[in-house]
C-alpha positions as CSV (number, residue, x, y, z in Angstrom):
1,M,9.9,1.8,-13.3
2,T,7.7,-1.3,-13.8
3,Y,7.4,-4.4,-11.8
4,E,9.0,-6.4,-14.7
5,Q,12.2,-4.3,-14.3
6,Y,12.4,-5.3,-10.6
7,K,11.5,-9.0,-11.1
8,I,15.0,-10.2,-11.7
9,S,15.8,-9.6,-8.1
10,F,13.0,-11.7,-6.6
11,E,14.1,-15.2,-6.0
12,S,12.2,-16.7,-3.1
13,G,10.0,-13.9,-1.9
14,Y,9.9,-10.3,-0.8
15,Y,8.3,-7.8,1.5
16,L,5.8,-5.4,0.0
17,N,5.9,-2.1,1.9
18,V,3.3,0.6,1.2
19,F,3.8,4.2,2.3
20,G,1.3,7.1,2.1
21,K,-0.2,10.0,3.9
22,A,-4.0,10.6,4.3
23,N,-5.3,14.1,4.5
24,W,-8.8,15.5,5.0
25,N,-10.4,18.8,5.8
26,S,-13.9,17.8,6.7
27,T,-14.8,17.4,10.4
28,E,-17.4,14.8,9.2
29,I,-14.7,12.3,8.3
30,K,-14.1,9.8,11.1
31,S,-12.8,6.2,11.6
32,V,-10.2,6.2,8.8
33,I,-8.6,2.8,8.2
34,A,-6.1,1.7,5.7
35,E,-5.9,-2.0,4.9
36,L,-3.5,-3.9,2.7
37,N,-5.0,-7.0,1.0
38,C,-3.2,-9.5,-1.3
39,T,-4.9,-12.4,-3.1
40,R,-2.1,-14.9,-2.7
41,N,-1.3,-14.2,0.9
42,V,-3.4,-14.7,4.0
43,L,-1.6,-12.0,5.9
44,V,-3.0,-8.4,5.7
45,D,-1.9,-5.3,7.5
46,E,-4.4,-2.7,8.8
47,K,-3.8,0.7,10.4
48,H,-6.1,3.4,11.9
49,L,-5.1,6.6,10.3
50,E,-4.7,10.1,11.7
51,N,-5.1,13.3,9.7
52,H,-1.9,14.6,8.0
53,M,0.1,11.7,9.4
54,P,2.1,9.2,7.3
55,F,1.1,5.5,7.3
56,Y,3.0,2.3,6.5
57,L,1.6,-1.1,5.6
58,T,3.6,-4.3,5.0
59,T,3.3,-8.0,4.2
60,Y,5.6,-10.8,3.0
61,L,4.9,-12.3,-0.4
62,G,6.5,-15.7,-1.3
63,G,7.7,-16.4,-4.9
64,N,8.6,-13.9,-7.6
65,S,5.3,-13.1,-9.2
66,E,3.9,-9.6,-9.5
67,P,1.9,-8.6,-6.4
68,D,-1.9,-8.8,-6.8
69,C,-2.7,-6.5,-3.9
70,N,-4.6,-3.4,-3.1
71,V,-4.8,-0.8,-0.4
72,T,-8.3,0.1,0.7
73,I,-8.9,3.3,2.7
74,E,-12.3,3.1,4.4
75,Y,-13.9,6.0,6.4
76,D,-17.2,7.3,7.7
77,K,-18.4,10.7,6.4
78,G,-21.5,11.6,8.3
79,S,-23.8,8.6,8.0
80,E,-22.1,7.3,4.8
81,K,-19.3,4.7,4.6
82,I,-16.8,5.3,1.8
83,S,-14.0,3.1,0.4
84,D,-11.2,4.2,-1.9
85,V,-9.2,1.3,-3.5
86,F,-5.6,1.7,-4.8
87,K,-4.3,-1.2,-6.9
88,I,-0.7,-2.3,-6.2
89,P,1.6,-2.0,-8.1
90,E,-0.3,0.2,-10.6
91,K,-0.8,3.1,-8.2
92,C,2.7,2.9,-6.8
93,N,5.5,5.5,-7.3
94,M,8.6,3.4,-7.4
95,S,12.2,4.0,-8.4
96,L,15.2,1.7,-8.7
97,S,16.9,3.3,-5.7
98,D,13.9,2.1,-3.6
99,F,14.7,-1.5,-4.5
100,P,18.0,-3.1,-3.5
101,C,19.0,-6.0,-5.7
102,V,19.4,-8.7,-3.0
103,R,18.0,-12.2,-2.5
104,H,15.3,-11.2,0.0
105,A,14.4,-7.8,-1.2
106,D,11.7,-5.2,-0.5
107,L,9.3,-3.8,-3.0
108,N,8.5,-0.3,-1.8
109,C,5.4,1.4,-3.0
110,R,4.8,5.1,-2.3
111,L,1.1,6.1,-2.7
112,G,2.0,9.7,-1.8
113,N,-0.6,12.2,-0.4
114,I,-4.2,10.9,-0.5
115,T,-6.9,13.5,0.0
116,L,-10.2,12.2,1.4
117,S,-13.2,14.3,0.6
């Protein structure tokens, strides 16, 4: 399902909700943070992540244009800082059942399991 198939339901804005789960096996991985950034919105959401635990990020986007957002997962591995970037909505797993057709709707993005290495 593409954003264009959802767009008819957006009239004056919507919440973008991103779900995922980060996993890592290395004891060197520390300080894992997920951050939601959107270019047309000053609000961002940030969470400190725990291994094998789901996370949820959200923000409100006004208007009905496609979200220009990304989720960045940053972490330390030994002395190295690593960032993985997931473009929204391209990296989302969405289905019509995730998106009710109401005036103020939610766009739900499921990133799924993310393995840090």
